[in-house]
All heavy atoms as an XYZ file, in Angstrom:
920
protein
N      24.881    -34.391     24.385
C      23.568    -34.238     23.877
C      23.409    -32.946     23.089
O      22.841    -33.009     22.052
C      22.574    -34.224     25.079
C      21.186    -34.070     24.682
S      20.095    -34.810     25.857
C      19.323    -36.031     24.947
N      23.904    -31.840     23.566
C      23.897    -30.614     22.773
C      25.166    -30.471     22.015
O      26.240    -30.790     22.518
C      23.629    -29.398     23.663
O      24.712    -29.264     24.580
C      22.326    -29.469     24.397
N      25.071    -29.926     20.822
C      26.224    -29.671     20.008
C      26.183    -28.268     19.495
O      25.096    -27.634     19.380
C      26.285    -30.659     18.782
O      25.087    -30.471     18.006
C      26.389    -32.105     19.213
N      27.356    -27.754     19.135
C      27.425    -26.407     18.596
C      27.950    -26.535     17.177
O      28.916    -27.228     16.924
C      28.378    -25.552     19.424
O      27.960    -25.497     20.771
C      28.436    -24.129     18.857
N      27.256    -25.882     16.252
C      27.687    -25.930     14.831
C      27.535    -24.582     14.193
O      26.781    -23.733     14.744
C      26.984    -27.036     14.063
C      25.534    -26.809     13.882
C      24.870    -27.929     13.104
N      23.483    -27.644     12.770
C      22.586    -28.509     12.500
N      22.901    -29.782     12.443
N      21.364    -28.121     12.249
N      28.230    -24.367     13.096
C      28.124    -23.101     12.416
C      27.622    -23.324     10.993
O      27.901    -24.363     10.404
C      29.485    -22.421     12.391
C      29.948    -21.997     13.770
C      31.141    -21.075     13.734
O      31.489    -20.567     12.679
O      31.742    -20.889     14.831
N      26.892    -22.348     10.549
C      26.273    -22.444      9.211
C      26.214    -21.030      8.609
O      26.082    -20.050      9.309
C      24.885    -23.061      9.292
C      24.288    -23.493      8.009
C      22.996    -24.273      8.208
O      22.929    -25.094      9.144
O      22.065    -24.032      7.423
N      26.202    -20.949      7.267
C      26.032    -19.680      6.567
C      24.756    -19.725      5.769
O      24.486    -20.717      5.094
C      27.227    -19.360      5.692
O      28.420    -19.268      6.441
N      23.980    -18.641      5.827
C      22.713    -18.584      5.175
C      22.618    -17.319      4.321
O      23.035    -16.239      4.825
C      21.559    -18.587      6.217
C      20.199    -18.484      5.550
C      21.655    -19.771      7.096
N      22.083    -17.380      3.125
C      21.853    -16.213      2.322
C      20.367    -15.869      2.368
O      19.515    -16.652      2.111
C      22.230    -16.530      0.832
O      23.594    -16.947      0.764
C      22.093    -15.285     -0.045
N      20.121    -14.578      2.757
C      18.760    -14.072      2.866
C      18.647    -12.708      2.144
O      19.665    -12.056      1.947
C      18.333    -13.924      4.340
C      18.217    -15.239      5.005
C      19.282    -13.071      5.092
N      17.452    -12.382      1.805
C      17.245    -11.095      1.154
C      15.956    -10.445      1.733
O      15.084    -11.107      2.164
C      17.097    -11.215     -0.390
O      15.997    -12.051     -0.727
N      15.985     -9.103      1.644
C      14.832     -8.351      2.207
C      14.560     -7.116      1.416
O      15.410     -6.578      0.737
N      13.305     -6.642      1.487
C      12.869     -5.432      0.799
C      12.185     -4.546      1.823
O      11.620     -5.004      2.792
C      11.909     -5.754     -0.309
C      12.410     -6.576     -1.397
C      11.323     -6.896     -2.414
C      11.824     -7.855     -3.477
N      10.780     -8.148     -4.449
N      12.259     -3.211      1.576
C      11.563     -2.302      2.457
C      11.580     -0.881      1.948
O      12.267     -0.507      1.017
N      10.779     -0.051      2.559
C      10.700      1.360      2.201
C      11.855      2.179      2.799
O      12.172      3.270      2.289
C       9.375      1.971      2.692
N      12.507      1.635      3.835
C      13.685      2.258      4.445
C      14.778      1.234      4.512
O      14.561      0.041      4.372
C      13.386      2.803      5.873
O      13.060      1.685      6.690
C      12.203      3.770      5.850
N      16.014      1.743      4.739
C      17.162      0.829      4.854
C      17.032     -0.094      6.001
O      17.290     -1.325      5.916
C      18.436      1.669      5.020
C      18.805      2.504      3.820
C      19.980      3.368      4.101
C      20.242      4.325      2.954
N      21.349      5.231      3.209
N      16.527      0.421      7.129
C      16.355     -0.375      8.353
C      15.317     -1.475      8.131
O      15.492     -2.596      8.578
C      15.932      0.495      9.505
C      16.968      1.459     10.001
C      16.971      2.755      9.204
O      16.171      2.959      8.292
N      17.940      3.617      9.595
N      14.201     -1.183      7.449
C      13.156     -2.210      7.221
C      13.653     -3.275      6.285
O      13.265     -4.430      6.419
C      11.884     -1.532      6.735
O      12.050     -0.959      5.479
N      14.495     -2.934      5.311
C      15.051     -3.918      4.389
C      16.013     -4.871      5.124
O      15.922     -6.071      4.942
C      15.773     -3.232      3.256
N      16.831     -4.338      6.020
C      17.700     -5.182      6.809
C      16.929     -6.061      7.794
O      17.205     -7.234      7.953
C      18.719     -4.327      7.604
C      20.014     -4.150      6.859
C      20.167     -3.115      5.973
C      21.072     -5.029      7.027
C      21.419     -2.932      5.302
C      22.263     -4.874      6.378
C      22.464     -3.843      5.520
N      15.924     -5.480      8.457
C      15.165     -6.295      9.422
C      14.373     -7.360      8.738
O      14.174     -8.477      9.279
C      14.260     -5.404     10.287
O      13.166     -4.945      9.577
N      13.849     -7.112      7.500
C      13.149     -8.095      6.728
C      14.078     -9.266      6.403
O      13.688    -10.436      6.506
C      12.556     -7.492      5.498
C      11.737     -8.476      4.666
O      11.044     -9.321      5.283
O      11.774     -8.418      3.422
N      15.306     -8.949      6.022
C      16.286    -10.004      5.681
C      16.677    -10.790      6.897
O      16.684    -12.067      6.863
C      17.487     -9.403      5.031
N      16.936    -10.128      8.052
C      17.430    -10.816      9.222
C      16.327    -11.683      9.842
O      16.595    -12.740     10.417
C      17.958     -9.802     10.235
C      19.276     -9.234      9.647
C      18.217    -10.411     11.621
C      19.861     -8.112     10.452
N      15.049    -11.305      9.661
C      13.946    -12.111     10.227
C      13.803    -13.434      9.485
O      13.126    -14.339     10.006
C      12.621    -11.316     10.136
O      12.224    -11.172      8.799
N      14.401    -13.595      8.329
C      14.270    -14.829      7.548
C      15.353    -15.862      7.934
O      15.313    -16.997      7.476
C      14.348    -14.527      6.063
C      13.216    -13.683      5.591
C      13.392    -13.328      4.078
O      14.243    -13.880      3.402
N      12.611    -12.402      3.620
N      16.340    -15.460      8.723
C      17.492    -16.329      9.041
C      17.031    -17.605      9.753
O      17.365    -18.696      9.325
C      18.551    -15.575      9.844
C      19.620    -16.499     10.365
C      19.153    -14.486      9.042
N      16.243    -17.477     10.766
C      15.800    -18.665     11.552
C      14.980    -19.589     10.774
O      15.139    -20.781     10.818
C      15.065    -18.203     12.809
C      14.731    -19.370     13.722
C      14.138    -18.943     15.024
O      13.899    -17.749     15.239
N      13.823    -19.875     15.900
N      14.056    -19.073      9.911
C      13.290    -19.932      9.049
C      14.126    -20.735      8.086
O      13.876    -21.901      7.826
C      12.219    -19.094      8.249
C      10.943    -18.985      9.004
C       9.936    -18.213      8.173
N       9.996    -16.824      8.620
C       9.962    -15.752      7.894
N       9.903    -15.911      6.557
N      10.066    -14.541      8.337
N      15.133    -20.045      7.489
C      15.975    -20.766      6.521
C      16.817    -21.839      7.197
O      17.047    -22.916      6.590
C      16.874    -19.777      5.806
C      16.200    -19.036      4.695
C      17.032    -19.111      3.460
C      16.292    -18.422      2.370
N      17.178    -18.274      1.202
N      17.244    -21.591      8.414
C      18.065    -22.590      9.106
C      17.194    -23.825      9.474
O      17.662    -24.954      9.317
C      18.680    -21.970     10.375
C      19.783    -21.012      9.955
C      19.282    -23.059     11.255
C      20.339    -20.230     11.135
N      15.957    -23.595      9.920
C      15.142    -24.696     10.403
C      14.512    -25.528      9.308
O      14.009    -26.633      9.608
C      14.058    -24.151     11.320
C      14.642    -23.547     12.605
S      13.344    -22.921     13.692
C      12.690    -24.422     14.272
N      14.518    -25.054      8.030
C      13.887    -25.820      6.960
C      14.610    -27.124      6.749
O      15.841    -27.133      6.575
C      13.844    -24.950      5.648
C      13.495    -25.793      4.454
C      12.955    -23.779      5.807
N      13.877    -28.220      6.803
C      14.419    -29.517      6.502
C      15.266    -30.146      7.620
O      15.910    -31.159      7.386
N      15.237    -29.589      8.771
C      16.026    -30.134      9.899
C      15.084    -30.727     10.941
O      14.045    -30.132     11.232
C      16.915    -29.036     10.503
O      17.611    -29.584     11.613
N      15.480    -31.854     11.484
C      14.654    -32.460     12.563
C      15.185    -32.149     13.928
O      14.608    -32.517     14.918
C      14.650    -33.980     12.347
C      13.965    -34.466     11.120
C      14.041    -35.949     10.935
O      14.583    -36.616     11.832
O      13.530    -36.398      9.926
N      16.266    -31.411     13.998
C      16.896    -31.047     15.249
C      16.170    -29.958     15.974
O      15.387    -29.163     15.361
C      18.344    -30.654     15.056
C      19.189    -31.760     14.426
O      18.813    -32.945     14.613
O      20.217    -31.479     13.767
N      16.382    -29.817     17.269
C      15.819    -28.721     18.063
C      16.901    -27.696     18.280
O      17.972    -27.975     18.813
C      15.308    -29.258     19.439
C      14.787    -28.169     20.309
C      14.245    -30.299     19.221
N      16.587    -26.435     17.914
C      17.553    -25.344     18.032
C      17.322    -24.596     19.354
O      16.236    -24.069     19.572
C      17.391    -24.383     16.844
C      17.730    -25.000     15.543
C      16.772    -25.594     14.785
C      19.031    -25.002     15.082
C      17.082    -26.207     13.562
C      19.366    -25.595     13.904
C      18.375    -26.198     13.080
N      18.328    -24.580     20.197
C      18.246    -23.918     21.464
C      18.632    -22.459     21.352
O      17.984    -21.598     21.969
C      19.132    -24.604     22.538
C      18.776    -26.028     22.831
C      19.759    -26.595     23.817
C      17.388    -26.099     23.380
N      19.665    -22.149     20.542
C      20.148    -20.792     20.446
C      20.731    -20.562     19.077
O      21.555    -21.380     18.605
C      21.198    -20.542     21.514
C      21.731    -19.140     21.543
C      22.776    -18.932     22.660
O      23.255    -19.889     23.239
N      23.053    -17.717     22.901
N      20.401    -19.477     18.433
C      20.980    -19.075     17.152
C      21.667    -17.690     17.420
O      20.984    -16.779     17.776
C      19.926    -18.917     16.091
C      19.238    -20.226     15.734
O      19.834    -21.268     15.862
N      18.013    -20.147     15.339
N      22.953    -17.635     17.117
C      23.653    -16.411     17.335
C      24.379    -16.026     16.073
O      25.262    -16.759     15.604
C      24.693    -16.558     18.473
O      24.092    -17.043     19.635
C      25.405    -15.244     18.778
N      24.055    -14.871     15.477
C      24.783    -14.454     14.289
C      26.230    -14.052     14.659
O      26.395    -13.211     15.565
C      23.982    -13.250     13.710
C      23.000    -12.902     14.770
C      22.927    -13.999     15.772
N      27.169    -14.599     13.986
C      28.581    -14.267     14.298
C      29.196    -13.268     13.278
O      30.139    -12.650     13.555
C      29.469    -15.538     14.270
O      29.333    -16.193     13.048
C      29.057    -16.447     15.400
N      28.548    -13.166     12.110
C      29.013    -12.213     11.125
C      27.988    -12.004     10.026
O      27.209    -12.925      9.736
N      27.981    -10.801      9.448
C      27.065    -10.512      8.341
C      27.877     -9.832      7.210
O      28.632     -8.875      7.442
C      25.956     -9.568      8.837
C      25.086    -10.204      9.866
C      25.064     -9.127      7.613
C      24.017     -9.306     10.446
N      27.714    -10.431      6.033
C      28.343     -9.843      4.831
C      27.259     -9.354      3.888
O      26.320    -10.110      3.631
C      29.240    -10.883      4.081
C      30.394    -11.390      4.947
O      30.927    -10.557      5.744
O      30.778    -12.606      4.804
N      27.390     -8.140      3.404
C      26.408     -7.604      2.502
C      26.847     -7.993      1.066
O      27.880     -7.615      0.603
C      26.359     -6.055      2.610
C      25.342     -5.489      1.587
C      25.953     -5.631      3.992
N      26.027     -8.831      0.468
C      26.271     -9.279     -0.917
C      25.864     -8.242     -1.949
O      26.537     -7.949     -2.928
C      25.599    -10.629     -1.190
C      26.027    -11.773     -0.333
C      25.288    -13.035     -0.682
C      27.545    -12.051     -0.454
N      24.677     -7.649     -1.718
C      24.194     -6.571     -2.591
C      23.227     -5.671     -1.832
O      22.486     -6.185     -0.982
C      23.509     -7.120     -3.863
O      22.298     -7.755     -3.544
N      23.260     -4.406     -2.139
C      22.351     -3.461     -1.518
C      22.008     -2.452     -2.636
O      22.863     -1.770     -3.170
C      22.991     -2.740     -0.349
N      20.732     -2.391     -2.934
C      20.268     -1.483     -4.018
C      19.172     -0.529     -3.530
O      18.393     -0.919     -2.662
C      19.748     -2.258     -5.237
O      18.664     -3.117     -4.826
C      20.834     -3.124     -5.877
N      19.141      0.656     -4.114
C      18.106      1.578     -3.812
C      17.443      1.985     -5.137
O      18.140      2.409     -6.066
C      18.609      2.804     -3.090
N      16.158      1.806     -5.299
C      15.455      2.078     -6.533
C      14.550      3.331     -6.250
O      13.663      3.221     -5.441
C      14.605      0.915     -6.939
C      13.859      1.155     -8.226
C      12.978     -0.097     -8.544
O      13.442     -1.248     -8.325
O      11.881      0.136     -9.052
N      14.808      4.431     -6.955
C      14.068      5.630     -6.766
C      13.219      5.950     -8.002
O      13.643      5.712     -9.136
C      15.007      6.814     -6.530
O      15.744      6.656     -5.334
N      12.037      6.477     -7.728
C      11.138      6.925     -8.835
C      10.284      8.070     -8.333
O      10.105      8.203     -7.116
C      10.284      5.751     -9.329
C       9.409      5.151     -8.374
C       8.055      5.519     -8.266
C       9.866      4.100     -7.524
C       7.293      4.946     -7.305
C       9.041      3.580     -6.580
C       7.731      3.945     -6.466
O       6.942      3.337     -5.539
N       9.762      8.812     -9.260
C       8.924      9.933     -8.891
C       7.461      9.558     -9.196
O       7.122      9.124    -10.276
C       9.297     11.205     -9.701
C      10.692     11.637     -9.285
C       8.290     12.304     -9.406
C      11.212     12.814    -10.055
N       6.657      9.700     -8.148
C       5.218      9.352     -8.244
C       4.434     10.666     -8.320
O       4.662     11.619     -7.576
C       4.852      8.594     -6.957
C       3.425      8.125     -6.909
C       3.156      7.412     -5.635
O       3.003      8.053     -4.598
O       3.071      6.179     -5.685
N       3.519     10.719     -9.265
C       2.685     11.865     -9.486
C       1.215     11.542     -9.411
O       0.813     10.453     -9.885
C       3.001     12.566    -10.793
C       4.385     13.121    -10.913
C       4.604     13.781    -12.254
C       6.035     14.243    -12.406
N       6.279     14.840    -13.708
N       0.422     12.440     -8.878
C      -1.032     12.261     -8.839
C      -1.633     12.814    -10.123
O      -1.375     13.970    -10.496
C      -1.561     12.991     -7.598
C      -3.051     12.889     -7.481
C      -3.674     11.707     -7.166
C      -3.834     14.044     -7.679
C      -5.035     11.597     -7.046
C      -5.205     13.941     -7.581
C      -5.832     12.729     -7.287
N      -2.343     12.013    -10.827
C      -2.993     12.394    -12.122
C      -1.975     12.926    -13.120
O      -2.226     13.880    -13.830
C      -4.102     13.439    -11.900
S      -5.586     12.787    -11.103
N      -0.828     12.335    -13.140
C       0.287     12.577    -14.082
C       0.894     13.958    -13.904
O       1.963     14.216    -14.514
C      -0.178     12.378    -15.547
C      -0.731     11.048    -15.921
C      -1.278     11.026    -17.311
C       0.347      9.964    -15.767
N       0.328     14.880    -13.215
C       0.909     16.217    -13.120
C       1.060     16.723    -11.693
O       1.977     17.497    -11.380
C       0.048     17.270    -13.886
C      -0.112     16.973    -15.345
C      -1.284     16.507    -15.898
C       1.023     17.100    -16.164
C      -1.371     16.272    -17.254
C       0.920     16.839    -17.533
C      -0.262     16.423    -18.070
N       0.073     16.427    -10.824
C      -0.022     17.070     -9.521
C       0.758     16.276     -8.434
O       0.915     15.093     -8.475
C      -1.481     17.177     -9.078
C      -2.330     17.883    -10.063
C      -3.254     17.225    -10.848
C      -2.198     19.261    -10.286
C      -4.043     17.869    -11.771
C      -2.954     19.929    -11.196
C      -3.898     19.269    -11.932
N       1.221     17.045     -7.476
C       1.869     16.515     -6.276
C       2.955     15.482     -6.543
O       2.861     14.341     -6.073
C       0.829     15.935     -5.307
C      -0.296     16.862     -4.877
C      -1.384     16.068     -4.138
C       0.208     17.961     -4.033
N       4.019     15.839     -7.244
C       5.102     14.845     -7.424
C       5.872     14.601     -6.143
O       6.111     15.531     -5.359
C       5.983     15.545     -8.450
C       5.763     17.006     -8.276
C       4.315     17.134     -7.863
N       6.199     13.359     -5.898
C       7.015     13.013     -4.725
C       7.928     11.863     -5.101
O       7.635     11.032     -5.941
C       6.132     12.645     -3.536
C       5.247     11.477     -3.693
C       4.438     11.256     -2.458
N       3.417     10.248     -2.731
C       2.582      9.784     -1.856
N       2.618     10.271     -0.643
N       1.718      8.867     -2.209
N       9.064     11.858     -4.428
C      10.096     10.851     -4.740
C       9.926      9.693     -3.784
O       9.870      9.824     -2.557
C      11.465     11.485     -4.528
C      12.617     10.574     -4.961
C      13.947     11.332     -4.776
C      15.078     10.370     -5.156
N      16.362     11.050     -4.961
N       9.832      8.486     -4.346
C       9.718      7.270     -3.603
C      10.975      6.434     -3.802
O      11.582      6.421     -4.870
C       8.532      6.422     -4.117
C       7.204      6.999     -3.818
C       6.757      6.520     -2.501
C       5.243      6.628     -2.428
N       4.741      5.935     -1.260
N      11.401      5.718     -2.768
C      12.589      4.871     -2.814
C      12.251      3.529     -2.190
O      11.659      3.447     -1.124
C      13.742      5.574     -2.045
O      13.957      6.854     -2.554
C      15.022      4.744     -2.199
N      12.717      2.468     -2.893
C      12.601      1.107     -2.359
C      13.968      0.511     -2.206
O      14.835      0.661     -3.119
C      11.764      0.190     -3.303
C      10.305      0.558     -3.408
C       9.578     -0.423     -4.291
C       8.087     -0.057     -4.426
N       7.386     -0.957     -5.273
N      14.230     -0.090     -1.067
C      15.563     -0.661     -0.795
C      15.473     -2.194     -0.818
O      14.539     -2.783     -0.324
C      16.044     -0.170      0.609
C      16.242      1.324      0.676
C      15.263      2.146      1.173
C      17.434      1.846      0.253
C      15.458      3.514      1.233
C      17.646      3.250      0.320
C      16.650      4.050      0.761
O      16.823      5.376      0.837
N      16.530     -2.789     -1.398
C      16.658     -4.253     -1.481
C      18.023     -4.648     -0.985
O      19.026     -4.031     -1.367
C      16.465     -4.720     -2.900
O      15.185     -4.257     -3.388
C      16.433     -6.270     -2.956
N      18.088     -5.663     -0.104
C      19.376     -6.056      0.480
C      19.488     -7.574      0.395
O      18.519     -8.317      0.646
C      19.419     -5.627      1.972
C      20.688     -6.157      2.643
C      19.386     -4.133      2.105
N      20.650     -8.090      0.038
C      20.939     -9.448      0.100
C      22.125     -9.681      1.010
O      23.189     -9.065      0.849
C      21.264    -10.080     -1.292
O      20.193     -9.776     -2.159
C      21.526    -11.571     -1.243
N      21.984    -10.523      2.069
C      22.988    -10.746      3.089
C      23.443    -12.169      3.150
O      22.678    -13.073      2.938
C      22.408    -10.316      4.442
C      21.797     -8.939      4.632
C      21.161     -8.817      5.961
C      22.892     -7.871      4.466
N      24.704    -12.337      3.533
C      25.212    -13.649      3.894
C      25.512    -13.600      5.362
O      26.349    -12.875      5.845
C      26.527    -13.942      3.124
C      27.197    -15.266      3.463
C      26.299    -16.452      3.018
C      28.543    -15.372      2.767
N      24.689    -14.389      6.118
C      24.720    -14.336      7.584
C      25.381    -15.655      8.080
O      24.988    -16.744      7.708
C      23.281    -14.214      8.204
C      23.377    -14.165      9.690
C      22.593    -13.009      7.615
N      26.438    -15.525      8.905
C      27.124    -16.625      9.522
C      26.526    -16.782     10.884
O      26.500    -15.863     11.699
C      28.618    -16.346      9.604
C      29.255    -15.957      8.307
N      29.487    -16.889      7.338
C      29.616    -14.784      7.816
C      30.016    -16.266      6.257
N      30.119    -15.007      6.546
N      26.041    -18.013     11.205
C      25.291    -18.259     12.428
C      25.955    -19.402     13.177
O      26.284    -20.453     12.624
C      23.809    -18.637     12.092
C      23.055    -18.898     13.375
C      23.172    -17.557     11.297
N      26.089    -19.194     14.515
C      26.542    -20.233     15.409
C      25.326    -20.763     16.180
O      24.565    -19.954     16.719
C      27.588    -19.655     16.426
O      27.914    -20.680     17.363
N      25.084    -22.066     16.156
C      23.882    -22.608     16.712
C      24.163    -23.628     17.799
O      25.153    -24.412     17.654
C      23.066    -23.313     15.657
C      22.653    -22.422     14.486
S      21.974    -23.358     13.147
C      23.424    -24.057     12.399
N      23.356    -23.657     18.809
C      23.444    -24.749     19.818
C      22.188    -25.611     19.537
O      21.052    -25.142     19.481
C      23.302    -24.199     21.237
O      24.386    -23.241     21.451
C      23.417    -25.279     22.251
N      22.453    -26.916     19.282
C      21.420    -27.826     18.742
C      21.334    -29.079     19.599
O      22.366    -29.580     20.028
C      21.795    -28.155     17.272
C      20.800    -29.129     16.703
C      21.876    -26.926     16.463
N      20.169    -29.606     19.746
C      19.948    -30.949     20.270
C      19.641    -31.829     19.080
O      18.620    -31.626     18.394
C      18.797    -30.995     21.299
C      19.125    -30.154     22.497
C      18.506    -32.453     21.712
C      17.958    -30.100     23.503
N      20.444    -32.829     18.836
C      20.248    -33.706     17.715
C      19.192    -34.751     18.098
O      19.375    -35.530     19.054
C      21.573    -34.395     17.315
N      18.116    -34.820     17.373
C      17.028    -35.752     17.693
C      17.428    -37.193     17.334
O      16.861    -38.134     17.894
C      15.764    -35.399     16.879
C      15.037    -34.210     17.389
S      14.229    -34.486     18.931
C      15.291    -33.643     20.098
N      18.461    -37.399     16.542
C      18.944    -38.768     16.264
C      19.653    -39.382     17.511
O      19.703    -40.587     17.579
C      19.866    -38.770     15.088
O      20.967    -37.930     15.332
N      20.145    -38.550     18.403
C      20.803    -38.997     19.585
C      19.858    -39.300     20.768
O      20.212    -39.968     21.695
C      21.856    -37.967     20.079
C      22.978    -37.795     19.069
O      23.097    -38.677     18.166
O      23.684    -36.788     19.169
N      18.602    -38.823     20.673
C      17.629    -38.980     21.765
C      16.941    -40.336     21.566
O      16.392    -40.611     20.513
C      16.641    -37.811     21.778
C      15.587    -38.002     22.877
C      17.368    -36.490     21.954
N      16.968    -41.164     22.610
C      16.290    -42.447     22.559
C      14.912    -42.342     23.274
O      14.821    -41.897     24.413
C      17.108    -43.496     23.314
C      18.515    -43.596     22.801
C      18.706    -44.846     21.995
N      20.103    -45.017     21.668
C      20.614    -44.741     20.457
N      19.847    -44.324     19.494
N      21.909    -44.945     20.207
N      13.914    -42.658     22.510
C      12.535    -42.652     23.073
C      12.115    -44.063     23.380
O      12.338    -44.994     22.601
C      11.563    -42.086     22.019
C      11.718    -40.560     21.836
C      12.516    -40.032     20.844
C      11.002    -39.701     22.690
C      12.608    -38.667     20.713
C      11.129    -38.363     22.526
C      11.971    -37.845     21.531
N      11.507    -44.237     24.568
C      10.973    -45.532     24.971
C       9.544    -45.573     24.543
O       8.734    -44.704     24.865
C      11.116    -45.687     26.491
C      10.468    -47.019     26.950
C      12.589    -45.639     26.946
N       9.164    -46.640     23.843
C       7.816    -46.729     23.327
C       6.949    -47.568     24.294
O       7.292    -48.735     24.558
C       7.835    -47.395     21.925
C       6.423    -47.347     21.263
C       6.538    -47.863     19.834
O       7.510    -47.631     19.193
O       5.560    -48.491     19.413
N       5.892    -46.953     24.710
C       4.924    -47.617     25.596
C       3.640    -47.751     24.860
O       3.175    -46.780     24.241
C       4.700    -46.852     26.886
C       5.911    -46.861     27.789
O       6.719    -47.772     27.794
N       6.076    -45.786     28.561
N       3.053    -48.952     24.904
C       1.726    -49.072     24.282
C       0.707    -49.182     25.350
O       0.799    -49.900     26.294
C       1.718    -50.355     23.411
C       2.657    -50.231     22.203
C       2.559    -51.451     21.335
O       1.919    -52.444     21.645
N       3.228    -51.431     20.200
N      -0.372    -48.435     25.126
C      -1.434    -48.386     26.095
C      -2.709    -48.913     25.426
O      -3.042    -48.452     24.382
C      -1.635    -46.959     26.592
C      -2.615    -46.804     27.682
C      -2.640    -45.314     28.156
C      -3.585    -45.188     29.313
N      -3.670    -43.782     29.754
N      -3.340    -49.838     26.081
C      -4.579    -50.408     25.558
C      -5.745    -49.737     26.280
O      -5.808    -49.753     27.491
C      -4.632    -51.915     25.720
C      -5.942    -52.505     25.223
C      -3.419    -52.569     25.049
N      -6.629    -49.206     25.545
C      -7.816    -48.562     26.127
C      -9.067    -49.249     25.650
O      -9.148    -49.725     24.528
C      -7.887    -47.057     25.751
O      -7.973    -46.958     24.356
C      -6.646    -46.337     26.256
N     -10.000    -49.326     26.510
C     -11.335    -49.849     26.173
C     -12.348    -48.798     26.463
O     -12.262    -48.055     27.456
C     -11.626    -51.141     26.958
O     -11.603    -50.871     28.335
C     -10.637    -52.259     26.634
N     -13.322    -48.802     25.663
C     -14.402    -47.819     25.892
C     -15.641    -48.470     26.483
O     -16.093    -49.558     25.996
C     -14.824    -47.179     24.536
C     -13.728    -46.336     23.918
C     -14.240    -45.645     22.681
C     -13.114    -44.799     22.124
N     -13.511    -44.124     20.868
N     -16.041    -47.933     27.573
C     -17.281    -48.485     28.249
C     -18.440    -47.638     27.800
O     -18.400    -46.415     27.892
C     -17.127    -48.405     29.748
C     -16.001    -49.244     30.302
N     -16.047    -50.579     30.376
C     -14.791    -48.831     30.774
C     -14.931    -51.018     30.883
N     -14.159    -49.989     31.144
N     -19.435    -48.345     27.304
C     -20.656    -47.621     26.923
C     -21.629    -47.498     28.069
O     -21.909    -48.494     28.764
C     -21.318    -48.370     25.761
C     -20.477    -48.336     24.495
C     -21.207    -49.029     23.335
O     -22.237    -49.654     23.553
N     -20.619    -48.913     22.175
N     -21.999    -46.314     28.298
C     -22.898    -46.074     29.407
C     -24.308    -45.999     28.840
O     -24.558    -45.479     27.728
C     -22.562    -44.785     30.130
C     -21.203    -44.841     30.797
C     -20.915    -43.547     31.529
C     -19.549    -43.588     32.158
N     -19.259    -42.351     32.852
N     -25.251    -46.554     29.600
C     -26.646    -46.459     29.210
C     -27.143    -45.062     29.514
O     -27.150    -44.663     30.721
C     -27.496    -47.522     29.879
C     -27.087    -48.939     29.424
O     -26.627    -48.998     28.241
O     -27.236    -49.858     30.212
N     -27.546    -44.332     28.579
C     -28.081    -43.003     28.781
C     -29.543    -43.058     28.509
O     -30.024    -43.511     27.471
C     -27.376    -41.999     27.867
C     -25.860    -41.969     28.142
C     -27.932    -40.638     28.002
C     -25.082    -41.131     27.172
N     -30.290    -42.567     29.441
C     -31.734    -42.532     29.302
C     -32.075    -41.288     28.494
O     -31.646    -40.171     28.759
C     -32.448    -42.489     30.639
C     -32.220    -43.711     31.462
C     -32.965    -43.681     32.782
C     -32.722    -44.927     33.567
N     -33.380    -44.868     34.861
N     -32.882    -41.505     27.509
C     -33.300    -40.408     26.665
C     -34.724    -40.005     27.067
O     -35.591    -40.883     27.200
C     -33.280    -40.778     25.210
C     -31.922    -41.060     24.674
C     -31.878    -41.371     23.205
C     -30.490    -41.656     22.718
N     -30.478    -42.022     21.279
N     -34.909    -38.772     27.253
C     -36.231    -38.276     27.615
C     -36.970    -37.877     26.333
O     -36.383    -37.274     25.469
C     -36.146    -37.080     28.533
N     -38.144    -38.337     26.212
C     -38.961    -38.003     25.060
C     -39.656    -36.664     25.296
O     -40.349    -36.555     26.307
C     -39.967    -39.091     24.758
C     -39.305    -40.408     24.312
O     -38.209    -40.293     23.726
O     -39.855    -41.432     24.543
N     -39.454    -35.744     24.421
C     -40.102    -34.462     24.565
C     -41.266    -34.419     23.595
O     -41.105    -34.735     22.417
C     -39.154    -33.312     24.260
C     -38.005    -33.198     25.245
C     -36.765    -33.734     24.988
C     -38.233    -32.599     26.467
C     -35.741    -33.627     25.914
C     -37.247    -32.504     27.386
C     -35.978    -33.010     27.109
N     -42.378    -34.059     24.089
C     -43.589    -33.957     23.263
C     -43.863    -32.519     22.882
O     -43.784    -31.631     23.745
C     -44.781    -34.570     24.002
C     -44.658    -36.016     24.300
C     -45.886    -36.522     24.989
C     -45.723    -37.962     25.337
N     -46.855    -38.452     26.135
N     -44.157    -32.367     21.639
C     -44.530    -30.985     21.210
C     -46.015    -30.830     21.302
O     -46.799    -31.703     20.911
C     -44.097    -30.770     19.738
C     -42.602    -30.692     19.596
C     -42.269    -30.371     18.229
N     -40.838    -30.295     18.058
C     -40.190    -30.025     16.988
N     -40.848    -29.759     15.910
N     -38.926    -30.016     16.943
N     -46.394    -29.698     21.851
C     -47.866    -29.452     21.982
C     -48.279    -28.280     21.165
O     -47.567    -27.484     20.679
C     -48.253    -29.214     23.456
O     -47.451    -28.142     23.958
C     -48.045    -30.479     24.258
C-alpha cells in the first residue's frame, strides 16, 4: 500500500539574510512535490541538496540622496533538492460506493402573528 520513491526538485528563494533565502527555498519543496499529484504523502525526507546558484546583490541606500548612507544586501539562492518520499498511491485504494436515499419530512410549523401597536 505504501511505496517509497525519490524525486529531485528545483526551488529558489530570496531574503535579506543567507538563512532567510535558504529557508524560503526549502519551504517551497513540499508544495512543488504535491502539485499535480493525487497521492497522499506520509513523509518527505531531503536526502541531498545541491546549490545551483547563490548570489548576493549589494547597494547603498541614502536618505534624501545625501544623508544616512547604509549598505543593503539581498540574497538569492537556487537549490536542487533530492527528496525521498513515503507515499500512499490513491490508485491502489479501492473505495466501496454506498448510495443513501434520504427523504425530507416537512413539519408543520405554526406561525405566530405579531401585531404592531
